[in-house]
N, C-alpha and C positions, 0 to 999 in steps of 0.2 A: 701633590708631592710635598713632603716635608723637606725643608731646607734649613741648614744652620744659618745663624745670623750673618749678614754680610759684613758686619763689623767685628765678628768674633771668629778667629781662625779655628779650624777643625781641631788643631792640637795646640795646647799651651806649651810654650817653650821655657817658661819660668819653672823653677823647681817646685815640686809639690811634696807635702809632708805625707809619708806613708810608712807603715811598718812592713810592707811587702818588699821583696827583693827588687832592687831597681831594674827597670827595663833596660836591656842592653842597648848600647848606642847603635850597634850594627843592626839589631832586630828592628829598632825604631826607625832608622833611616831607610831600611829596606821597605817596610810597610808604608811609612809616610811618603817616601819618594814616589811610590806607585800611586798613592792616593792623590798627591799633588799634581801628578802628570795627567790625571783624567781629563781636565778641561781641554787638553790638546787633542783628544781623540776626535776624528771626523764625526763619529757617531753622536757627539754631544752638540753638534751644530743644530740650529732650529729648522730641520728639514724633515720632520717626522710627520706621519699621517696615520690614518686609521681606517677601519673597515666600515665606519658609519656612512650612511647614505647622504646624499646632498641636502635633504630637507631636515636632517637632524639638528638639534640644538641642545644646550644645557638644560633647557626647561622641559624637554620631553620630545618623544618621537613625533615627527610630522610638523613641528614648529618651524617657522620661517627663520632662516639665518640672519644674524645681524653682524655688522662688520665695523672696523675702525681703521682709519687712515690718519696718522699723526705726522704733520709737516712742520719742520722748524727751519726758518731762515735765520741763521745765526748773526746776521747784521741788522735784523729788524726792519723797521719802516720809520720814515720821518713822522714823529708824533703829531705835529700840528696838521699834517695832511691826512692822517689816519683817523684819529679819534673824533667822533661826532661831538658837537657842542650841546645838543639836546639829549635827553634821556627818555627811557620808556619806549612805547611802540610807535609813537608819532614823530620820532626824531628825524631831522633832516640828514640825509646822507653826507658824509664828509667827501672831500675831493677824491680820495682813493676808493671809498666805498661806492661812489658813483659808477665805477667800473663793474660793480656787482649788482647794479640796480634791478636787473631782470630777476634776480634771485633774492631780493631783500626779505621776502617772507619765509625764506628757507634758511636763514642764518641769524645768529645772535652775535653781536659785537660786545666785548667786555672792556672796561677800563677800570683802573684801580685794583688790578689783581697781580699777584706774583707768588713765587715760591718762598715761604718763610726761611730766612737764614741761608738762602742760596745766593752767594755773592761771588766775587772774584773775576767779574768781567767775562772775557772770552771762554774760560774753562766752564762756565755755567751751561754751555750748550750740551755738555755731557749729562747734565742733570735735568734737561728739559722734560723728560718723561719719568724721572726718578724722584726729583725734589730732594735729593740727598744734600744736606747742608754743607757749606764751606768747601766747595770743590777746589778752591785755590790753596787750601791749607796743606801743610806737610802731613804725610801719612793718610791723606784722604782716600777713602775707599767707597766706591759707588754702591748703590743698592739696586734692586730689581726695577726695571722700567715698566711702564704701563703696558706696552705691547707684549712684553714677555710674561707679565702677570696674566694677561689674557691668554697668551699662547700656552702657558702651563696648564690652564684649566679647560680650554676648549680646542687647543691645537690638534688634538687627536681626531677631530671631526673632519679634517681636510687633508689633502695630500701634503701640503706644507704647513707646518705649525705656525710660521710667520715668515714675513719677508723684511729684510733690513736693507733699505736702498739709500743711495747717496748721490750727490752731484758735486764733483770737484773736491771730494773729501780728502783731508789729510789723514791717510790711513795710519792706523796705530795710535792716533791722537784723539780722534773724534768719532763718535757714533751716538745715536739716540737709544740704541738697544743694549741692555745690560742684563746679565743673568742674575739669579738670586744670590749668587756668591760674589757678585761685583765684577764679573769678567765681561770685557767689552766684546760685542759681536760685530765683526767687520761689516762694512757696507758693501753691497753689490753696486758697482758704478757703471757697468756696461749694460745698456738696455738689451742688446742682442743676447748677452749671456742670460739675463733674466728670462727673456722670451724662450730661449732654448730649454732652460730648466722647466719652465711651465708647460711647454707645448710640443717639444720635439722628442719623439720616442727614440731611444737608442737602439742599436742593432741587437739582435738576440744575444750575441757574444758580449756586448757592452752591458746589457741588463744582467746577465749571469755574473759578470765580473763585479758589478756593484753588489749583487746579492752575496757573493763570496766575501766581499769587503765587509759587509755588515755582519756576516757570520763570524769573520775573524775578530771584529770588534766585540762581538758578544762573548767569544771565547776569552778575549783579553779581560773583559769585565769579570768573567768567572774566576780567572786566575787572580786578579786583583782582590776580589772579595775573599777568596780563600786565604791569601797571604795577610790581608788586613785583619781577618778573624784571629790570627795569632796575636795581634796587639791587644785583644780583649783580656788576655791573661796578664796580670801584673799592672793594670792601670786603675786609676781612681774611678769612682762612680760617675763623676762629672765627665771624664773622658769616655766612659762606656756609653753615656747618653749621646755624646757626639758621634761615636762610632755607630750607634743605632741609627742616627739620622743619616749617616753616610750609607749604611746598608739599605735604608729605605730608598735613597736616591739611586743606588745601583739597581735595585729591583725595578724602579720606575723606568730607568734607562733601558733595561732589558726589554720591558714591555714596549717601549717606543720603537726600539730597533726591530722588534718583531713586526710591528705595524708598518714600519718603513719598508721592510723586506716584502711584506704582502703587497704594498703599493707598486713595487718595482716591476711586477709582472702584469700590472693593469695598464690598459691603454691610457694615454694622456688625452686631455680634451683637444678637439680640433677647432681651430679658429680660421676665419676667412681672410686673414691678413698675413703678409709675408714677414720673414725675419727682418726686423728693423735695421737700418744702417746707423751706426753710432756716430755722433758728431766727432769730427777729427781733432778738434782743439778745445782746450778749456775755455777759450774765448767764446765758444758757441754755447755758453752757459744756459741761455733761455731755451735753446733747442733740447738740451739735456733735461731740463726741468720738464718740458712738455712730454718728452719721451717717457720719463719715469711716471708722470701722471697717467699716460696711456697704459703703461705696464700695470700700474695699480688697478686701473679700471678693468683691464682684461682679466687680471687675477681674481678680482671679486666677481666679475661676470661669469666666470667658469667655476666659481666656488673652489678655487685652488688653495686659498687661504682666507682667513677672516681678520688678520691682524698685520698691518703694514706700518713701518716707520720710514720716514724719508727726511734725511738731513740735507739741506741746501747749504753747503759749506761756502758761503760767500766770502768768509775770511781768507780762504785759500784760492780765491778766484782772481784771475788777472783782469786787465781791461777787457771788457766784454763787448760783443757786437750782437745787435738784434734789430730787426726791422731796418729802419734807416738810421739807427743810432749806433755810433761807435764812441765808446767812452775814452777819455784821454788818460785815465789813470786806473790802477787796480781798484777793484770793488772796495777792499778794505781801506785803502787810502782815501777814497771818496767819502767813505762813512765818517772819517775824521775831517769834516768839511770846514770846521772853524768859522762857520757862517759865510764861507765863500759862496757868492751867488752862482758862480760857474759850476762848482761842485754840487751845490744843492739842486741846480737845474738838472744835472745828470742823474742824481739820485732820484729825483721825482720821476724821470723817464723810466728808470729801472723799476721803481716801486709800482708805478702804474702798469708796467708790463707784467709784473708779478700778479697783480690783481686781474688782469685780462686772462692770464693763463689759469688762474683759479676759477674765474667765471666759465672758461671753456671746460674745465674739469667738472664743475657742477652740471653744466649742460650735457656733457657726455654721460654722466651717471643718471641723469633724468631721462635720457633717451633709451635706456635699457629697462625693459619691463621684466618683472619677476613675480609670478603668481599674483597679478593684478596690481602690483605696486611698482614704483620705479626703484632702481638700484640706489638712487639718492635717498629715498625714504628709508632704506635699510642700512645705509652707510653713514656713520658718524665721521665727519671730516674736521679735524682740529688743525688750524693754521695759526702759527704764532712765532714767537722768538724768545730767546733767553735774555735778550737785552731790551730794555725800555727805550734806551737812546744810545745808539752805537757811538755817537760822537763823544759821549762822556762815560761810556761803559757801565751805566747804571743798570741794575737788574731788577728794578721795581717798575710798576705801571707797565706791564708787558702788553704789547699790542696782540690781541687775541680774537680770532674769529672761530666760531663753532657752528657747523652747518649740518643739515640733514639728520638722518638717524632716528627720526620719530620723536622729535621735541617740538614744542610750541615756540617757534622762532619769530623773527620780525621785530626785534627789540634791541635796545642798547641798555645793557645792565651795567650801571655805573656805581663803583664803590669808591671808598676814600682813597684818593691818590697819594696821600701822605702816609696813612696807616692802611696798607693794602689788605684786601681780602684774600684768603688762601686759594690759589689756583688749583691745588690738589683736590679741593672740594668738587671741582668739575670732573676730575678723574673718577671720583666715587660715583657721581651720577652716571658717567659713561659705563662704568663697570656694572652698575645695576641695570642699565639699559641693555647690556649684553646678556642679561639673565644671570649674572653672578651675584650671589647673596653675600654682600659685604657692606660694611658701613665705615670702612677706614682704608686709607692708602697713604703711605708716607706721612706728611704733616697735616693731612686733612682733618677738619673738625666736624665734618658731616657732608651732606650733599650741597650742590651749588644753589644758593638762595636765589629765588626768582626764576629758575629754569624748570619748566614743567614738561613732563612727558605727554605725548598725544595719546 
């Protein structure tokens, strides 16, 4: 799908030089107003699917599907407990990575990586999958996220183009998923709602109501396209190009809506687990994390989607409880530990529990077999943070784990901690492993050096 630049509005509001009769303000506003309203349509949410069968992939019929789960904990991890001191394949596991010891040959740990020019402290979490520079600056506009880049290209192969999940997310302020035009995709926060979307079939009346809703959306697109075509008369060649891009997007949306309508009448997958109970309080943060990991695994296991993002919004989390631990302060306040031993001890307990849950996720993916391979072998799991050190808000030397997905793991790839290597290079390697032919994404300079496919 062709999209206009995320940094260039569809229409220029500055005057242009032309010998043509000026476009009337009323005509312009009528067309532009409708165009700008399009992102608000339900039909533009990433819940489209297609008629392709389960084994299809971008590389040809019958190929085995590959998947991607990207997880960001926006308060990171204590650096001295996370990063190994040795490099290469024979490195000694750090205290945190000891929690993943069973899976050490299945993941790679990185140090000395970051997103070039992504600064601003906490706002950088919105750029974890986009690498758009200077998120804290005035007038910042985000770019497309990795999960949505994938969804745009292979999302038609599954019922859901992608899933955008979150834990304790500050809605309207934070998300890992962003469209090509820089629009935030809200996070799904309730595991039960995710489960129902994935697996519970609506009544015949509800199905038909959804079909009618999609048909109404398609008729709205037809009307919008018709009125927007009136704008082609009396505009510059530059604006006509932008309108052409817009019409291409409309045609693509029409196709996606047709695919989604086709899926509405198809039975959803059946799983042998009940609808989950949602944790009652934000304090049950770790239970929420585990539940979202379970939902991601089930979505992949049933091939309901192949692209998932999960934001663990630790910044917005209160004092949390897990196991025998009850923290005495909010997660964010603990992260600003100021070298307080009491706060650091609580942060260590939190971080170690994160690693335990990640180990459980890996084990769950390995337990599922798919055409002679484990789901872990077919799923790339990216776990990291937008902050290298939450105590000081630095956005360099990001703690990053990359697991599964058909790569030769079991190593610590260490880069310069002062002059970081671009993390978007990993994104290019991931895209290529998904079967997408590209050599660039955001500020990437190539593929990730030292990371080999199996």
